N, C-alpha and C positions, 0 to 999 in steps of 0.2 A: 390343659396344663392349669393347675391351680395357682393362686397368688403366692403360696408358699414356695412352689417350684420356681416361679418366675424370680422371686426375691433371691432365692439361693443361687439361681443362675447368674443373676446380676452381680452378686457379692463375689462369686468365683472370678468372673471376668475382671472386675476392678481390682481384686486382690492381686491376681497374677500380673496384671498390667503395672500395678504400683510397685510390686517386688522387682520386676525387671527393670523398671525405671531407676529405682534406688541402687540396684546392682551396678548398672552402667555408670551412674553418677558417682558411686563409691570408687569404682575402678578408675575413673578420670582423675580423682584425687590421689589414689594410690600410685598411679604410674609416674606421678611427678617425682616420687622418691625411689623409683625402680630403674635399674640399669637398662640400657637398650636391649641387651640380650634377653632380659626377662619380660619385657613389655609384650612381645609378640605371643609368648606363652600365656601370659596373663589374659590377653584378649581372646585367645583361642579357647581357653577354658571357660571364659564367661560366655562366649557364643554357644558352646556346647551345652552348658547347663540351662541357659535361657531358651535355646532351641527346643530342648526336652520339655521345659515348662509350657511352651507354646503348643507343642504337639499333643502332650497329655491333656491339656485343656481342650483343644479342638476335638480330639477323639471322644472326650467325655461329653462335651456339649453338642457336638455335630452342628446341624443347621448352617446358618450363614457363616459361621466361623470356619467351616470346611472350605467354603469358597475363598475366603481370605487366605487360608493356608495354601490352597492350590495356586492362587495368584503368587504368593511369595515364593513357592517352590519353583516357579519358572524364572525367577529373577536372579539367576546365577551370575548375571553381569554386574549386579550391584550388592547382593547379599553374601555373607560369609558361607563357606562350604558347609559348616555345621548345620545351618538352617536348610539348605538345599537338600543335603543327603537325608535329613529326617523328614521334612515336609513333603518330599516327593512321594512318600507313601500315601498321601492323601489323594493322589490323582485318580485312583480307581479302586482302592483296596480298603474301603471303610467296612466296619462290621455290617453284615447284611440284616435287614429286618426279617422277622419270621415269615415263613412261606404262607402260613395261615392268614396273616395280615394282608399279604400280597393278593392272595386269591379272593379275599373278602372285598378288597377295593375293586378288583377287575370285575367281579360279578355284579357288584352294586352299580358300577359306572356303565357297563355294557348291557346290563339287563338279562344276561344269560349265564348258564352255568359254565364251568371251565370245560366240562366234557362236550358241551354244545359249540364252544368256540374253537377248541384246539384238539387236534389229533394227538399231539404231544406237547409237553411243556416241561422244560428243564428246570429242576428245583433249584439248583445252585445258579446264583446270578452271575451274568458275564462281568458286571461291574456294579459297584454301589457308590453313589455320590451323595452330595449334601441333601438334594431334594428328592431324589428317586433312585431306584435300582432297576436294572435292565436284565431281562430273561430272555433266552432264546426259546422259540416255539415254532410249531407248525400248525398252520390253519387247516380247518376241515377241507379246504380246497386243495391242500397239498403244498401251498406256498410257504417257503421258509421266511420267518419274520422275527423281529425282536419286539419285546413288549416292555415299554417303560412305564413304571408304576410309581406314583407319588406316595411318599411316606405319610402314614396317618398322623395328623396333628402337626405337620410341618409348617403349615401356614402360620399358626400361632407363635411357633418357635422363631420363624424368620422375622416376623414383625417385631417380636420382642428383641431379637438380636440387633435389628436395625436401630432401635432406640438405644440400646447399649453402646453400639458402635458410634452413634451420634454423641453420646455423653462422653465417651473417651476422646473423641476428636475434639470436642470443646475443652476437655481438661488438657490435652496436649497443647492446644492453641494458647491456653492460658499460661501453662508452665513454660513452653518453648514456642514463642509466637512465630518464629521463622518456619515452624513446621505446622502450617495451618491446612489440615486436610478437610475442612468443613465443605468446600465446594465439591470434592469428590464424594464425601459421604452423602451430601444432599442429593446428588445425581443418582447414587446407588439406591437411596431410599425411594427415588421415583421409579427407577427401572427394575429393581429386584423383584418386587411383588408380581411383575408381569410373567416371571418364570413359573409361577405357580399355576398358570392357566395353559394346559397342554393343547387346547384348541388354538390358542394364540401361537404356540410353538409350531403347531402343524402348518398354519398359514405362512408363518415365517419361513419354514423349510421349503415349502412350495415356491415362495416368492424368490428366495435366493437361488434355488435351482433353476428357476426360469430365467433370472437375470444372468446367471453364469452360463446359460445354454447347455446344461448338463444333459438334457434330453434332446435338444435340437441346437447344433452349433450355428445354424443359420440365423438364430435369433440374436447373435452377438456380432458386433462390428468386427471385421477381419483382423484389424490390428490389435484388438483387445481380447482375443480369445484366450481362455484359460483351460487347462486340461485337469479337471478335478471331478470327483464323483460325489453325489448326495443321495442318500437313500430316499426312495419314494414313500410317501405317506399313504398307508393303507386305511387307517381309521383313527379317530381321535375323540376324546371327551375332555373334560376339564382336568381329570387326574390320570387318565390312561392314554398312551400313544403307541400305536402299532405301526412299525416301519418295516420296509424291505430289509431283509438280512443281507449284509455284505461281509464277506469272509476277508479279513485283512490282519495285518500285523500292527501291533501298537508301537508307538514311537519309542517307548522306553524299553522295548524288547530288542536290545542291541544284537544278541546272538541270531535271532530270526532275521533281522535286517541284513546282517552280514551273510546269512545262509541263502537268502533270496537274491543277493547281489544287488541290493537296493542302493542307489546313488543318493546319499543323504543331503549332499549340496543341492542337487537337482530338485529333490523332494522339497526342501525348505524353500527354495526359490519359487517353486510353483505354488506353494501355500501362500507365500508373500504376494505373488502376483494375483492370486484369487482375492485377497484381502484389499489390495490396491484397487481392483475392479469394484468390489462391493463399496468401498469408501468413496472413491473419486468419480466413478462412472454411474453407479447405481444410487449412491447416497443412502444405502440401506445395508447394514453389515452386522455380522455376528460379533457380539461384544465379549466373547468368552473363549479366546483360542488357546486354551491351555493344553498341554500334550495329551491329556485324557480325552480330549474331543476330536482326536484325528486317528485314522487308521491309514495303512498303506495296503493297496490291493495286492494280493499274492501273484496275480497274473500280470505279466508284462503289458504295458510299460510301467507297471507299478505306480498307478496314479494315487494321489492323496484322496482320502475319503473324509469329507467334512461332516461332523456330527454336532447335535445339540444346539438348536437355534432358539432356546428359551430367552436368552438375553440378547436383544438386537437393538439397534439404534437407527432411527430414521433422521436424515439430515434435510433441512430445507435447501432449496436451490442456492440461495445466497450463502449459507454456511458451507455448502459443498464447494462452492467457487472460492470461498475465502481460505479453506483448508488447502485447496490446490494451489492457491496463490502463496500461502504460507510456505508450502513445501518448495515451490519453485524459487521463492525469495531466498530461502535458506540455501538451496542448491547453487544459486548464482551470487549469493552474498549481497543481494539487493536490499539495503536497508530501508529505502523508501517503500518498496512493495511489502516488506516485512511489517513495518509499522502500520501501513495501510490495512494489511490483512488482519493484524491483531485488533485494530479498531473496528473493522467490519465484523469480526467475530464477537465483539463485545468485551474483549479482554482489555482492561484499563490499567495503566501503570501510574504509580503515584509520582514518578519523576521521569525525566527525559534521559533514558540510558540506551541509546540505539545500539552501541557496540555490545553492551552486555545482553541485550535482547537477542541480537544475532547469535551470540555465543551459545545462549540457552537453546535457540532454535536449531543450531548446528549439532549440539549434543543430542537434542531430541531426535533428529533424523540421522544420527551417526550410524556408521556401519556397526554390525553386531561383532562381538569378539568371542572367540572360542573360550571354553571354560578355563583353559590353562592361563588365559590372560586376564581373568576376572578380577583377581586381586589388584593387579596393576591398574586396571581400568577404574576400580573403586578409588584408588589413591589419586588418580589423575582427576577424577570428577570432584573429589573432596578439595584438592588444591585449587581447582577452578572456582568452586563455590566460595572458598575463603578469599580468593582474589576478588571476586565480584562483590562480596560483602564489604571488602575493604574499600572498593570504589564507592559504594553506597555510603559508607561511613564518612569518607572525605567529602562527598558531594553534599550530604545532608548535615555535616558537622555533628555527628552523633558520637557519643562515648561508647565504650564496649558493651556496656549493659543495654544502652538504648538500641544499638545496631542489632543485637540479638532478638530484640522484640519488634524490629521493624520488618514489615512485609511490603516489598516493592509493588505487589500486585493489588490493586484497589478493587477490581471486579473480575471474577473468573466465570466464564460462561459454562453452564452446565453441559452444553452440547459437546464440548471438546473433552469431557472427562472420560467417557467411554472410549472415544477415539484415542486418547493418550494411553488408556489402559490396554487397548488392543495393540498398539505399537510396542509398548513395554512387554507385553506377553509374547509377541512375536520375537522380540529381541531375546527374551529369556528362552524361548524355544529354540532358537538358533544356537544359543550358547550351550544348552543341554545336549543338542545334536552335534556339538563341537564343529560348527561350520561358521564361516564368515559370510554375512550377507551385506551387500551394498544397497541400502534402501534407496539411495539417490538414484542409482542406475535402474533398479527394477521398478520402482514406483513412478519415475519421472514420465514415461510415456502415457500413463493412465492420468496423471495430473494435467499434463499438456492437452490431452485429448478432451478433457471435460471443458477446459477454457476455450480451446479452439473451436469446440462444438458450439459454444455460445457466441464466440466472436465471429465465426464464419456465417452466422445467421444475419446476413445483410438485410437490407431494405426489402429485397425480393421475397424473403421469407419471414421477416420479423416486422410486424405492424407497429411495433414500439420503437423502431430504429430512430425516428424523429421523436425527441423527447416531447412529452405531452405538455405543451405550454400554449397559451392563447395566441391566436394570430393577430398581429397589429395592423396589417394592410394587405390589400390584394397583392402587392409585389412580394410580400413575405410568403404567400400561398404559392405563388409561381416559383419562388426561390426554393422552397421545400421540394417541389417536384424536380428541380435541377439537381439538388443535393442527392435525392434518391437515385437519379440517373448516374451521377458520379459514384455513388456508393455501390450501385450494382456493377459498375465497371471496375471496382476495387481501387478507386482513386482516393477514397476517404476511409480512414479508420475511425477517427473522432474529430468533431469540428464544432465551433461556435461562430455564429455571425450575428453581429449587432450593428444596427445603423440608426442615426439620427437625421432628421430633416426638419429645419426650422425649430430646433430645440426640442422636438418630440421624437420619442422612440417609434420607429416604423418597422423595425425588424429586431427580433431577439430570438434566435433559433439555436438549439443545441441538437446535435445528432451523433449517432455512432457510439463507440465504446472508448474507455479511458486508456486502454493499451493492448498491446499484442497478447498479454497474459492477464488482462483485467477486463472482463466482459461487462462490468458495470456500466450503465449508460452515462454518457456525457450529460451533465446538467448545466443550467445557466450559471451556477456558482463554481463549477470545476475550474481548476487552476492549470493553465497550460504554460510550459516553458516557451518563451517567445524569442529567445536569442537576442538578435540585434534590434528588435523593436525597443528593447530596453534603452538603447541610445537615444531615442526620441524622448523618452521620460527623463533621462539624465540631462539632456540639453534644456529641456523645460525648466529643470531645477536651476541651471545656470542663469537663464533668463529671468526667473523669479528672484534670485539674489540680485541681479542687475536692477530689476524694477524696484526692489526694496532699498536700493542705495548701498548694498553691501559690496558691490563689485562693479567693475567697468569693463566693457568689452575690449577697449584699447589698452587695458592695463597689462603691464608686464607681469607674468606669472611669478617671477622671482620676487616681485614686491610683496606679494602675500604669502609666498611659500619660498622662504630664503634658500632652503636646501636644494631647490629646483634650478637655481641659478648656475650650477656648476656645469662644466663641460660645454661651454659656449652656448648655453641655452637662455642667457640673460635677455636676448631679443625676442624670445617667443612670447607672444601675447594670448590673452584669452581667446580672441576671435580666431587665431591660428588653429587652436585646437578644435574649435567648433566647425571650421571649414576644412578640416583635415589637411592642413598645409603647414603643420608645425615641423615637419621633417622627422617626426618620431614614429613613422608608419610601421616600422619593424621592431619597435621597442617591445620586449618581452614576447616577441614572436616565436622564439625557440623554447618557450616554457612548456609547450605541449610535449616536446621531445625530451627535455631535461627532467621535468617532473610536473605532470599536469596538476597534481594536488597543490603545487605552490600557489595556484590561483586562489586557493582558500585562505592564503595568508595575506590579509589586507595590508598590514604594515610593511611586510616584506615587498609586496608588489609596489606600493608607494615609494619605498626606498629605492627600488630598482629603477622605477620611472624617474625619480629625482636624480639618479646618477647616470641615466642613459645619455647617449651621444647622438645628436641629430645627424641625419644623412644628407640632408639639403637645407638650404637657407630657409627660414620661415617665410611663408607667403609666396614662394616661387613655383611650387607644384602641388597639385591636389592629388594625393594618393591616400586611399582609404585606410584609416586607422582602425582596423577590424577588431583589435584587441586593446591596444594602448589607449584608445579614446576614453574608455571607461575609467581607468585609473587616473588618467590626466584630469578629467572632469571631476572625479571623486576627490582628488587632492585639493583641487581649486575650491570645491564646495566646502570641504571641512575647514580649510585654512581661512577662507573668506568669511565664513559664518561663525567659526569657533564652536560649531556643534557637529554631532555625528551625521554621516550621510543619511541614515534612515530617519533621524529626527527631522531633517529638512524635508525629506520625502513626505513624511506624515504631515508636517506643518503646511507645506506648500500645496499638496494635492490630495492626499488620502482623506483627511478630515473635511476640508472645504467641499470636496466633491462627493462626500459621503459614500466612499467606496471601501470602507473598512473591511479587511479580510479578504479583499479580492484583487489586490495589487501589491506585489512585494518585489524587492530586489534583495534576495536572500530570504528564504522562507523561515518562519519560526517553527518550533515544535508544536505539534498538534493539528497541522493542516494536511498531513500525509494522505489521509483518506480521500482528499479532493483532488489529488494530483493526477494529471494525465502523464502517460509515459510515451517517450518518443520512440519512433521506429522509422526506418528508411524505405523509401520506395525504390526498390533495387533496380528496377527498370530504368529509373532516371540516373542512377549513379553511374551507369555505363556511359552517359553523355558528358561527363565532367571534363574529359580531355580538352574540350573546346575552350576552357577557361585558363589553361596553362600558360598561354601567351598573351594575356590581357595586360596591356601597358598601364592601365589605370589602377591596377591592384598591386599591392606590395609583393615583393619576391617571397617573403616568408609565408605568404598565403598560397600563391600560385604554385610554388614548388612542391606542395604536398596536399593539394586541394582534395583529391580523391580519398586520401587517408584521413583528412580532417573530417570530411562529411561522413565517413564510415565510422570513425572512432568517437567523434563528439557526441552523438546521441547517447551512447552507452555512458560516456563520461558525465554528461549533463543529466542523466538519470540518477546518478548517485546521490546519496544524501549529503555527503560533504560539500559537493559542488552546489547543490541546490540551496544550502544553508549559507553559502558564502556571499559576500558582497562583491559582485563582479558587474559594475555598472554599464558595461558594454554588451553583456551577453546572458545574464541569468535572471532576467525579470520573469516572474510568474503572475499571470493575471487571468481574469476572465474576459471574454470579448466585451461584455457589457461595461466592465470597468474601464477598459481601454477605449471603447467608443465614447463613453462619457467624458473621458479626458480630452479626446480630440474634438468632441462637440464643443467643449468649453474653449479650446484654443481656436476653433473655427469662428467663434463669436467674440474674439478679442479678450478672452478670459472671463466673460460673463457666464455665470453658471446656468445651465439649463434647469427646467423644473425637475423635481425628483424623478428618479427612474420609474418606469411603469409599475404600478402596484400589482399588476396581474402577473408579474414575474416572481416565481417562488423558488427558493426563499428570497425575500426582498433584498435588493442590492444594499450592501452596507450593514446588513443584519448580523454578520459574523464578528466576533470580537477581534480586533486587530492586535493580536499578541505581539509585543515587541520582539524584534529579531535580535540575533546575537550582536554585541556591540562591535562597532568598526574600529574603535581604538583598541590598543594592545591590552590583552586581557591579563590582569594581575594573577599571581599564583593563587591568591585568595579566591578570586573569581573562578579560576580554572577548577578549584576544588569543589565548586558548586555553591548553591544557596542554602542557607538554613531556613527553617520554616518561617522564622521572623522575617528574614530577608526577602523571601519569596512573597510573603504577605505584603510587605512594604512595596515591592515591585508591582503587585497587582493593584495596590492603591494608587500608586503613581500613574499607572496606565489608565485607570478610571478617571483620574484627575485630568489627565491630558486630553481625554476624549470629551470632557465636558467644559473645558476652558479654551479660550482663544479658538473657538470653533467657527470656521468660516462657511459653515453649511447654511442652506436656506430652506424655508418652509415651502410647502406646496403652493402658497399663494404668491411667492416670489416669481418673477418672470424675467425675460430678457429682451434685449432690443430686437426688433424685427426690421432689419435694414437690407436694402437691395443695393448691391454695388457691382460694378463691372470693372474688370482689369482694363487699364488704359494702354496695355501692350507695351508700356515703357518700363515695366519692372517696379511699378508702384501701385499700391491699393489705396482707393479713397477711403477715408474713415469718418465716423461720426465724431463731431466735436463735443458731444454731450448735450446738445440742444436740438436733437433731431425732432422734427414734427411728425415723423412717420410712425406715430404710435398706433398700434392696432390692439383689437381685443382678442385675447386668446380663447381657447375652447372652454375654459372654465369660468369665463366671464371677467377675469382680472385684466387690467389694462397692461399690455406688454410695453416695457421700456419707460414706464412712467411711475413716479412715486406719488404718495398721497398729497404732498404739498404742491404738486404740479411741477416739481423740478425733474426734468428728464434725466438727470444724472443718476445712474444706478446706485443703490445703497452699497456701502463698503463691504458688507458680508455677502454680496451677490457677484463679486468680481475679484479674480485673483491676480489680475494685472491692471495697473493703472495707466501705463503707457498707451496712448491712443493710436501709436504707430507700432504696436507690438508685432503685427504681421510683417511689416518691413524688417523688423529685427530678426524674426524667425528666418526670413528668406534672404537677408543681406542685400536688400534693395532700398531704393529711395534714400532716405537720410542715412541709411546704414550701408550704402553701397561700397564705401571705402573699407568696410570691414569684411565684405564678401570677396569671393574669388571670381574674377571675370570669366564668364562662359563656364563655370563650374557647375556640376550637378548638384552640389550641396550648397544650401544657404548657410545659416549660422546654426548648425546642429541638426537640421532637418533636410531630407531630400526634396528638392523643388520639383513640382509636377506641372506639366504643361500639356496643352491639347496638341493635336497634330499640327495646328496652324501656328503654334508657338505661343498661344495665349496662356499666361501663367494662371493656373487654377488654384493651387494650394500647395500643401506639403505633407509629409508623413515619414514613415520609416518601416522597413520590413526586416524580417529576421530570416536567418538561414532556414530553409525548408518550407516557408510559406506564410507564417503568421505576419500580419500586417495591421498597421494603423494608418489611416489617411483621412484628410479632411479637404473639402472644396470650399474655399473662403467665400466666393461669390455667391454660392447657392446654399450656404449654411448647411452643408452636408457632411456627415462624418461617418466612417465605417471602420469596424475592426473585424478581422478574421483571425481565429486561432485554431490551430490544427496540430495533430501529433504524428501524422504520416508525412515525413519530410519528402518533398519532391522539388522539381525544378520550377514550380510556380504555376502549372497549368491550372490547378484547382482554384487557387486564389484569383489568378487572372480572369478566369471565366466568371467567377462570382462577382467580382467588381465590375467587369464589363457588362455583365447581365443586369445587375442592379441599376447601374448608371443609365443604361439604355432604356430600361423600364420606366425610369424616372425622368427621362428626357434631359438628362444631365450630360454635359460634355465628359467624354471618357479620357482619362489621362493617357498620354501616348504609350506609357509603359504597359497599359492594360488593353488598349484598343486593338491589339493584334489577336486578342482572344475572342472567339465567338463560339456558337454552338458547333459549328462544323469546321472551322478553320484551325489548323494546327500551327505551332510556331515553326518558323523556317529553321531548317537544320543548321544553316550557316549562322544564324543569329541567336536562336533559342532564347527569346526575350523572357520567357518565364524563368529560365535559369539566371538570366541577367537580373531579373527582378529579385530573385530570392537567393542567389549565391554570390553575394557581395560584388554585384556587377554594375553595369552602366545604368541600370534603372534604379530600383529601390535597393539601395545598399543595405544588407542586414547589419 
């Protein structure tokens, strides 16, 4: 092809594209002055004349444009009928190339004459396509074959057409920015040239045939078998491909389909299953499923015949998993999994629009519609797009011109372009065949199987089940062996364990996977929902405000929160809430039945708490405030400080402890890819009836405990709940962040040295994106942020992280003191002049400053009260604020050894996650997990570690050992983790 021809070809393409563009633009203006009755006719005529322009151009130019026309001809679900009826001619009826050219190519490629190769060769081609044409022939051996022969000079044409297509895409993106097809064109430019190598196509054909078990069904897992045929490859070169001949009916031959009694619904469903297998199971699929690439065998059971494997796509294991996760997230309406899948795929959005992203995914995997419903389907999609663009306009504060030029997608991964094309072609195929296909039903088993295949690879068959991080101690090595045993017993899905001893990290292990349908490995920075572990963090915030003089434990809540004083609550004091003796144990307890999503409404929940009525007098009875605790504390925190809940959380703990990005109460946008997903150990759920008569639990909890434990995981996996501020239940954290928190509390608020540098990524290295505000959102805020507002918000966040920072450098150290409980409910404390200074491993003196003053520096301690442990436990000077004989101190669960010696405190969450510290031995541990159980896993882990370190085991855990099982009558693991007598969640 000379430069003159290339230039003329390019001019023709751009001229037709420009004429069509102007035609539709003019029509948009004209219809403004036309009556409704004439508008439809105007558009129909415009579609007809422009479809003819497109068809004439494609027939004249051939090459790549034929493929574009073939693709468009299958989109009866979104394109006007005029385009479909004309462009479907391109599927297999292009003008053939001269026979002389065909024979010349065959003889040149195969090195033999036509007579030496074939006993017969049919001159008229079976089909002519954009790159090649196919002839029927018989080999000298007597075997019937088809011969696919590449057009002469087509490579130059295709490469030139790709350049023109890229130029047109650039022009469209400039003229109509909301229609940016560049990612698709870029991927096409990478993949289309591969179709020009028939050796490549031959290998693809063999591979797909092998994957689908076309020759041997035993090669495919029983549940994933598909019933299709693929021709056997006989011989191939770069430009000639000889295949086994298969006699069949073309999909557009309606009369023959009817004559053979072929069930079109069953036929298209089996084709869809074959593609689901290729995509989700094999990760290798044919990228060109237009009707011309299928036949139906004439012999019963009339199986689909798959043809033409020139354009294929290979997916990495991670991309295959992400696509499966995307599919299942769409099927289940799981926003968290959806955003996580998009992130894993590399698809980046410019703003936070989870609802709109879900709508797009739902449309993408929607059931196909018959041709008769195509017009209505187009209108529905257009309305949905307009609605979504209006949301974007309001959120970004854009005018009409700006919103037209705004593209919400910031980065589009090339890997999913061909995947999207395949799904659209399949949808178009079903529309042409006039059948309705439910992709969610047909493809789901294949998507589930690929994820389950990875997830079911437990430690016995997966050497990477324990995440590859350095071992900090001998006890961590032994712990990992225990975790492997529990994993092989199917007791662990995903887990993190982190422990400190004397201010140093001795364990930091992650293992398993993030969820039932998320086979990615748990890493040290993964975020786990920890349910009522959150209460221990919220209680710490109350004590921090008391320590700062903003609040008093004996203060009436109504003094700082006037609205709370109604309905006989004026006598309820701060310490009553912390000890679970306020009498409001059932407040908001019916919210899960009324409307669980009300938990997302911060102000509404605070108002309901303020209006609630106590059931008992304050201080008279300790009944676990399983839900109300959080909003009671949250209201106290915000009214006492004058700041938002999350501002206090960051100021008190996040920044000083340097745990940015790994501890949240209400997650911000952008962390979804690190979230673990909850599931339930179904074996343990059957044991829950033992808790229905517990006198120390509120009636609103015990009356539906089985229902709660079954429903709550699904509820707390949702994005709305995860993003909400529920200070009693929806904390999200890593075990290493939680362990660092308890290590700080164990040492009276003195910060331990920075977390182990061998842990990757380093603790605190993630940006701590501000969460949604806890105060009532104004209408302006609900509309979203402008770019200027967003920028200002980012600047504010940066400022907050670099000022008033209570963090410490690696040379800072902490006191090393040894104390024993006096068995009278009081801990001895250092007065700030301890002489027990020691030298730490890095050579710095522990507990001593440069000037010889033993008092710690102000930026190394988050509590100034030397009796802070007594305050946490409600003992000693704080005994009057505690509840005599109660299991709770002031916000924390008290932990004692078997002989009654008070060891420390902590808090557990429903299902197993736990934070605990031993004050005497300066030991802290955190366990986070996503397979909720009655506590056997957590109990065994803590019992094991304490025993290995020769530390006293808390009574709540001492019942667990390698061989001992909890007694059925007491099930202390359940008590530990199901709001019970031990660690209340």
